Backbone as a printed PyTorch tensor [residue, N CA C, xyz], in Angstrom:
tensor([[[  8.0110,   0.1750, -15.0230],
         [  6.7960,  -0.5180, -14.6260],
         [  7.0280,  -1.1610, -13.2640]],

        [[  6.3840,  -0.6820, -12.2200],
         [  6.5730,  -1.2750, -10.8980],
         [  6.1110,  -2.7370, -10.8600]],

        [[  6.8170,  -3.5370, -10.1350],
         [  6.4670,  -4.9380, -10.0010],
         [  6.9620,  -5.3900,  -8.6330]],

        [[  6.1070,  -6.0320,  -7.8720],
         [  6.4780,  -6.5660,  -6.5660],
         [  5.9570,  -7.9860,  -6.5070]],

        [[  6.8470,  -8.9430,  -6.5080],
         [  6.4710, -10.3560,  -6.4760],
         [  5.4470, -10.6910,  -7.5540]],

        [[  5.6220, -10.1130,  -8.7450],
         [  4.7180, -10.3940,  -9.8530],
         [  3.4500,  -9.5660,  -9.8870]],

        [[  3.2990,  -8.6350,  -8.9350],
         [  2.1160,  -7.7740,  -8.8910],
         [  2.4340,  -6.4280,  -9.5210]],

        [[  1.6100,  -6.0260, -10.4680],
         [  1.7710,  -4.7040, -11.0730],
         [  0.9790,  -3.7050, -10.2410]],

        [[  1.5710,  -2.5330, -10.0120],
         [  0.8840,  -1.4790,  -9.2670],
         [  1.3630,  -0.1240,  -9.7440]],

        [[  0.5830,   0.8870,  -9.4180],
         [  0.9610,   2.2700,  -9.6990],
         [  0.6520,   3.1090,  -8.4680]],

        [[  1.5010,   4.0890,  -8.2250],
         [  1.3060,   5.0230,  -7.1190],
         [  1.1780,   6.4190,  -7.7030]],

        [[  0.1810,   7.1510,  -7.2390],
         [  0.0050,   8.5310,  -7.6850],
         [ -0.5300,   9.3500,  -6.5230]],

        [[ -0.6820,  10.6310,  -6.7510],
         [ -1.2390,  11.4930,  -5.7200],
         [ -0.1840,  12.2240,  -4.9190]],

        [[ -0.6290,  12.7530,  -3.8170],
         [  0.1840,  13.6370,  -2.9940],
         [  0.9370,  12.8600,  -1.9090]],

        [[  2.2700,  12.9690,  -1.8730],
         [  3.0640,  12.2090,  -0.9080],
         [  2.7270,  12.4810,   0.5530]],

        [[  2.1990,  13.6540,   0.8550],
         [  1.9180,  14.0000,   2.2470],
         [  0.4840,  13.6650,   2.6650]],

        [[ -0.2560,  12.9830,   1.8260],
         [ -1.6630,  12.6570,   2.1020],
         [ -1.7990,  11.2190,   2.5940]],

        [[ -2.9390,  10.8860,   3.1970],
         [ -3.1560,   9.5010,   3.6230],
         [ -3.2880,   8.5640,   2.4130]],

        [[ -2.9450,   7.3090,   2.6360],
         [ -3.0080,   6.3020,   1.5860],
         [ -4.4250,   5.7960,   1.3770]],

        [[ -4.7680,   5.5450,   0.1340],
         [ -5.9660,   4.7870,  -0.2240],
         [ -5.5200,   3.7410,  -1.2430]],

        [[ -5.9510,   2.5060,  -1.0280],
         [ -5.6090,   1.3960,  -1.9110],
         [ -6.8600,   1.0290,  -2.6860]],

        [[ -6.7570,   1.0030,  -4.0050],
         [ -7.8950,   0.6880,  -4.8670],
         [ -7.8120,  -0.7640,  -5.3180]],

        [[ -8.8920,  -1.4960,  -5.0680],
         [ -8.9920,  -2.9080,  -5.4570],
         [-10.1410,  -3.0490,  -6.4410]],

        [[ -9.8170,  -3.3960,  -7.6720],
         [-10.8420,  -3.5470,  -8.7110],
         [-11.6150,  -4.8430,  -8.5220]],

        [[-12.7030,  -4.9900,  -9.2530],
         [-13.5100,  -6.2060,  -9.2090],
         [-12.9150,  -7.3110, -10.0630]],

        [[-13.4920,  -8.4940,  -9.9410],
         [-13.0340,  -9.6480, -10.7070],
         [-13.2050,  -9.3850, -12.2010]],

        [[-12.2670,  -9.9120, -12.9860],
         [-12.2320,  -9.8050, -14.4490],
         [-11.9720,  -8.3720, -14.9180]],

        [[-11.5230,  -7.4960, -14.0380],
         [-11.1660,  -6.1290, -14.3910],
         [ -9.6830,  -5.9280, -14.0820]],

        [[ -9.2010,  -4.7050, -14.1920],
         [ -7.8390,  -4.3770, -13.8040],
         [ -7.7890,  -2.9070, -13.4150]],

        [[ -6.6080,  -2.4110, -13.0810],
         [ -6.5250,  -1.0350, -12.5810],
         [ -6.9240,  -0.0150, -13.6330]],

        [[ -6.8950,  -0.3860, -14.9100],
         [ -7.3290,   0.5420, -15.9610],
         [ -8.7770,   0.9760, -15.7520]],

        [[ -9.5950,   0.0920, -15.2030],
         [-10.9860,   0.4280, -14.9270],
         [-11.1230,   1.4480, -13.8060]],

        [[-10.0600,   1.6440, -13.0430],
         [-10.0740,   2.5710, -11.9130],
         [ -9.5440,   3.9570, -12.2800]],

        [[ -9.1130,   4.1560, -13.5230],
         [ -8.5030,   5.4370, -13.9250],
         [ -9.3600,   6.6570, -13.5740]],

        [[-10.6670,   6.6670, -13.8640],
         [-11.4700,   7.8510, -13.5030],
         [-11.4710,   8.1050, -11.9890]],

        [[-11.5190,   7.0460, -11.2030],
         [-11.4950,   7.1940,  -9.7430],
         [-10.1310,   7.6830,  -9.2720]],

        [[ -9.0710,   7.1580,  -9.8470],
         [ -7.7190,   7.6150,  -9.5000],
         [ -7.6050,   9.1160,  -9.7460]],

        [[ -8.0860,   9.5670, -10.8990],
         [ -8.0150,  10.9910, -11.2420],
         [ -8.7710,  11.8490, -10.2380]],

        [[ -9.8660,  11.3430,  -9.7090],
         [-10.6460,  12.1060,  -8.7270],
         [-10.0000,  12.1120,  -7.3490]],

        [[ -9.3000,  11.0570,  -7.0120],
         [ -8.7420,  10.9160,  -5.6610],
         [ -7.3430,  11.5070,  -5.4870]],

        [[ -6.5480,  11.5480,  -6.5540],
         [ -5.1360,  11.8450,  -6.3740],
         [ -4.8220,  13.2600,  -5.9150]],

        [[ -5.7790,  14.1740,  -5.9360],
         [ -5.4990,  15.5110,  -5.4090],
         [ -5.5760,  15.5440,  -3.8780]],

        [[ -6.2620,  14.5700,  -3.2810],
         [ -6.4370,  14.5510,  -1.8270],
         [ -5.8400,  13.3240,  -1.1380]],

        [[ -5.3680,  12.3540,  -1.9180],
         [ -4.8900,  11.0890,  -1.3710],
         [ -3.5800,  10.6740,  -2.0310]],

        [[ -2.8740,   9.8020,  -1.3770],
         [ -1.7630,   9.0520,  -1.9780],
         [ -2.4000,   7.7360,  -2.4250]],

        [[ -2.4540,   7.4900,  -3.7060],
         [ -3.2400,   6.3960,  -4.2660],
         [ -2.3360,   5.2440,  -4.7030]],

        [[ -2.6500,   4.0600,  -4.2200],
         [ -2.0260,   2.8280,  -4.6920],
         [ -3.1030,   2.0480,  -5.4320]],

        [[ -2.9230,   1.8660,  -6.7200],
         [ -3.8210,   1.0360,  -7.5250],
         [ -3.0130,  -0.1650,  -7.9950]],

        [[ -3.5900,  -1.3370,  -7.9120],
         [ -2.8550,  -2.5370,  -8.2910],
         [ -3.7240,  -3.4300,  -9.1510]],

        [[ -3.0600,  -4.2300,  -9.9780],
         [ -3.7490,  -5.2880, -10.7010],
         [ -3.7370,  -6.5000,  -9.7890]],

        [[ -4.9280,  -6.9300,  -9.3840],
         [ -5.0060,  -8.1030,  -8.5230],
         [ -4.3540,  -9.3000,  -9.2240]],

        [[ -3.9110, -10.2900,  -8.4690],
         [ -3.2550, -11.4480,  -9.0690],
         [ -4.1130, -12.0750, -10.1720]],

        [[ -3.4590, -12.3570, -11.3040],
         [ -4.1610, -12.9660, -12.4210],
         [ -4.9640, -11.9930, -13.2610]],

        [[ -4.8580, -10.7070, -12.9760],
         [ -5.5780,  -9.6680, -13.7030],
         [ -4.5870,  -8.6720, -14.2850]],

        [[ -4.9670,  -8.0430, -15.3820],
         [ -4.1240,  -7.0000, -15.9670],
         [ -2.6970,  -7.4670, -16.1800]],

        [[ -1.7520,  -6.7370, -15.6000],
         [ -0.3260,  -7.0260, -15.7820],
         [  0.2900,  -7.8280, -14.6350]],

        [[ -0.5480,  -8.3130, -13.7180],
         [ -0.0380,  -9.1440, -12.6180],
         [ -0.0590, -10.6200, -13.0130]],

        [[  0.8450, -11.3750, -12.4240],
         [  0.9480, -12.7990, -12.7280],
         [ -0.1990, -13.5810, -12.0850]],

        [[ -0.4330, -14.7640, -12.6210],
         [ -1.4210, -15.6710, -12.0390],
         [ -0.7570, -16.3620, -10.8460]],

        [[ -1.3750, -16.2790,  -9.6720],
         [ -0.7540, -16.8790,  -8.4860],
         [ -0.8930, -18.3990,  -8.4740]],

        [[ -0.0690, -19.0380,  -7.6530],
         [ -0.1440, -20.4890,  -7.4960],
         [ -1.4620, -20.8940,  -6.8410]],

        [[ -1.9400, -20.0650,  -5.9310],
         [ -3.1930, -20.3620,  -5.2320],
         [ -4.1430, -19.1890,  -5.4460]],

        [[ -5.3400, -19.4900,  -5.8920],
         [ -6.3350, -18.4480,  -6.1250],
         [ -7.4350, -18.5800,  -5.0790]],

        [[ -7.4780, -17.5980,  -4.1910],
         [ -8.5150, -17.5290,  -3.1630],
         [ -8.5260, -16.1160,  -2.6010]],

        [[ -9.5960, -15.7750,  -1.9410],
         [ -9.6800, -14.4620,  -1.3100],
         [ -8.5690, -14.3000,  -0.2730]],

        [[ -8.3160, -15.3350,   0.4990],
         [ -7.2560, -15.2770,   1.5080],
         [ -5.8860, -15.0880,   0.8650]],

        [[ -5.6420, -15.7810,  -0.2490],
         [ -4.3540, -15.6380,  -0.9420],
         [ -4.1910, -14.2240,  -1.4840]],

        [[ -5.2630, -13.6690,  -2.0690],
         [ -5.2000, -12.3050,  -2.5950],
         [ -4.9290, -11.3180,  -1.4590]],

        [[ -5.6080, -11.4990,  -0.3290],
         [ -5.4100, -10.6050,   0.8150],
         [ -3.9670, -10.6880,   1.3140]],

        [[ -3.4110, -11.8870,   1.3510],
         [ -2.0260, -12.0530,   1.7840],
         [ -1.0470, -11.3740,   0.8420]],

        [[ -1.2980, -11.4640,  -0.4670],
         [ -0.4330, -10.7990,  -1.4400],
         [ -0.5190,  -9.2790,  -1.3070]],

        [[ -1.7380,  -8.7670,  -1.0660],
         [ -1.8830,  -7.3230,  -0.8620],
         [ -1.1620,  -6.9000,   0.4140]],

        [[ -1.2910,  -7.6720,   1.4750],
         [ -0.5880,  -7.3470,   2.7250],
         [  0.9220,  -7.3320,   2.5010]],

        [[  1.4410,  -8.2950,   1.7470],
         [  2.8780,  -8.3230,   1.4340],
         [  3.2880,  -7.1070,   0.6230]],

        [[  2.4450,  -6.7110,  -0.3390],
         [  2.7380,  -5.5310,  -1.1520],
         [  2.8020,  -4.2800,  -0.2710]],

        [[  1.8170,  -4.1170,   0.6040],
         [  1.8050,  -2.9540,   1.4990],
         [  3.0410,  -2.9500,   2.3980]],

        [[  3.3670,  -4.1010,   2.9510],
         [  4.5770,  -4.1950,   3.7840],
         [  5.8190,  -3.8570,   2.9750]],

        [[  5.9040,  -4.4010,   1.7710],
         [  7.0720,  -4.1610,   0.9230],
         [  7.2400,  -2.7030,   0.5370]],

        [[  6.1260,  -1.9770,   0.4340],
         [  6.1760,  -0.5540,   0.1020],
         [  6.2660,   0.3320,   1.3420]],

        [[  6.2580,  -0.2850,   2.5250],
         [  6.3530,   0.4780,   3.7670],
         [  5.0640,   1.2110,   4.1330]],

        [[  3.9370,   0.7060,   3.6660],
         [  2.6380,   1.3300,   3.9600],
         [  2.0430,   0.6150,   5.1620]],

        [[  1.9740,   1.3230,   6.2920],
         [  1.4720,   0.7020,   7.5190],
         [  0.0430,   1.0980,   7.8440]],

        [[ -0.4700,   2.1200,   7.1650],
         [ -1.8220,   2.5960,   7.4540],
         [ -2.4490,   3.0550,   6.1360]],

        [[ -3.5700,   2.4330,   5.7540],
         [ -4.2000,   2.7900,   4.4810],
         [ -5.6860,   2.5050,   4.5410]],

        [[ -6.4360,   3.2500,   3.7570],
         [ -7.8390,   2.9740,   3.5350],
         [ -7.9160,   2.0440,   2.3230]],

        [[ -8.8380,   1.0980,   2.3480],
         [ -9.0170,   0.1670,   1.2390],
         [-10.3630,   0.4740,   0.5910]],

        [[-10.3500,   0.6430,  -0.7220],
         [-11.5690,   0.9470,  -1.4720],
         [-11.6590,  -0.0420,  -2.6180]],

        [[-12.7560,  -0.7680,  -2.7150],
         [-12.8710,  -1.7350,  -3.8010],
         [-14.2550,  -2.3370,  -3.8790]],

        [[-14.3690,  -3.2210,  -4.8350],
         [-15.6430,  -3.9310,  -5.0100],
         [-15.3610,  -5.3190,  -5.5620]]])
C-alpha cells in the first residue's frame, strides 16, 4: 500500500504516457474514481490519491484548500512528477 507522508495513492497506466492526477470531491475517496481510472489508464499514467482526511489518508493538522494543494505538490515532488494534468471536482 503506497503511502507518502500519510497520503494513500495508487499509480496505474502506461509508464511512457503523460501524467494525469485525479482529485476526488469532498467526502469521497479514490474508490469513487475507479471507473474513470479504468477509462484513462490505457492512454495516461494515472495518479489517484485519497485527499487528506479521506479514504486511507490521514487527517492533516491543518485543513484548507492551500494545505491540500501543498500536500499534493509535496507528493508530486516526492514521486518525481514534474509535469502533470490535474483532473478533479
